[in-house]
C-alpha positions in Angstrom: -17.7 5.4 7.0 -20.3 5.3 4.4 -23.8 5.6 5.8 -25.0 2.6 3.8 -22.7 0.1 5.5 -24.1 -1.8 8.4 -22.2 -2.4 11.7 -20.9 -5.8 10.7 -19.6 -4.4 7.4 -17.9 -1.5 9.2 -16.2 -4.0 11.6 -15.1 -6.1 8.7 -13.9 -3.1 6.8 -11.7 -1.9 9.7 -10.4 -5.5 10.2 -9.5 -5.7 6.5 -7.3 -2.7 6.9 -5.4 -4.1 9.9 -5.3 -7.9 9.4 -3.0 -9.8 7.0 -5.7 -11.9 5.4 -9.4 -11.9 4.7 -9.9 -15.0 7.0 -8.2 -13.2 9.9 -10.4 -10.1 9.2 -13.5 -12.3 9.3 -12.5 -13.6 12.7 -11.7 -10.2 14.1 -15.0 -8.8 12.7 -16.9 -11.9 14.1 -18.4 -12.9 10.8 -18.0 -16.1 8.8 -15.9 -16.4 5.7 -18.9 -16.6 3.4 -20.3 -13.3 4.7 -16.9 -11.7 4.3 -16.5 -12.8 0.7 -20.1 -11.7 0.1 -19.3 -8.2 1.4 -16.2 -8.1 -0.9 -18.6 -8.5 -3.8 -20.8 -5.6 -2.8 -20.1 -2.5 -4.8 -20.8 0.0 -1.9 -18.6 -2.0 0.4 -15.8 -2.2 -2.2 -16.0 1.5 -2.9 -15.6 2.4 0.8 -12.8 -0.2 1.1 -10.9 1.3 -1.8 -11.4 4.9 -0.5 -9.9 3.9 2.9 -7.1 1.9 1.3 -6.2 4.9 -0.9 -6.2 7.2 2.1 -3.9 4.8 4.0 -1.6 4.5 1.0 -1.4 8.3 0.7 -0.2 8.5 4.3 2.4 5.8 3.6 3.5 7.7 0.5 3.8 10.9 2.4 6.1 9.2 4.9 8.2 7.7 2.2 8.6 11.0 0.5 9.8 12.5 3.8 12.6 10.0 4.1 13.4 9.5 0.5 16.1 12.2 0.3 17.8 10.7 3.3 17.7 7.3 1.6 19.3 8.6 -1.6 22.0 10.2 0.5 22.7 6.9 2.1 22.9 5.2 -1.2 25.1 8.0 -2.5 27.5 7.6 0.5 27.7 3.8 -0.1 28.4 4.3 -3.8 31.2 6.7 -3.1 32.8 5.0 -0.1 36.0 3.3 -1.3 36.0 1.1 1.8 32.8 -0.7 0.6 33.0 -3.7 -1.6 32.8 -3.1 -5.3 29.5 -5.1 -5.4 28.0 -2.9 -2.6 29.0 0.2 -4.5 27.7 -1.1 -7.8 24.4 -2.1 -6.1 24.0 1.4 -4.6 24.7 3.0 -8.0 22.3 0.6 -9.7 19.5 1.4 -7.2 20.0 5.2 -7.7 19.8 4.7 -11.5 16.8 2.4 -11.3 14.9 4.8 -9.0 15.8 7.8 -11.2 14.6 6.0 -14.3 11.3 4.9 -12.7 10.7 8.4 -11.5 11.2 9.7 -15.0 8.9 7.0 -16.4 6.2 7.9 -13.9 6.4 11.6 -14.9 6.1 10.6 -18.5 3.1 8.4 -17.8 1.4 11.1 -15.7 1.9 13.6 -18.6 0.4 11.1 -21.1 -2.6 10.5 -18.8 -3.2 14.2 -18.4 -3.0 14.6 -22.2 -5.5 11.8 -22.7 -7.9 13.3 -20.1 -7.7 16.6 -21.9 -8.4 15.0 -25.2 -11.4 13.1 -23.8 -12.8 16.4 -22.3 -12.4 18.1 -25.7 -14.4 15.2 -27.3 -17.3 15.6 -24.8 
């Protein structure tokens, strides 16, 4: 945790990461809603919150990557299985194509961002 956060902010931060709403996080952290929303406007608090959320999402992404090959195999099996309904087979094929296309798009975007970053650095 950031050294600049007080105990109440730290409790609220932890609650935000586990509760489904700001209101519930306020209850768990034992602060009122006004205080919670005030914390959410504080730059230091938001920075710490974003760091922790990013770390949590990186863990989720790692887990997704571990099972993604298996998921594609399942879709592939459904697509090829003649016993499945045509709509199930089409949906599986469509999902495979959609995911492939998005992956390609993300690679293109990443490449463009990296090129922009290089251009910005050259301009400094």
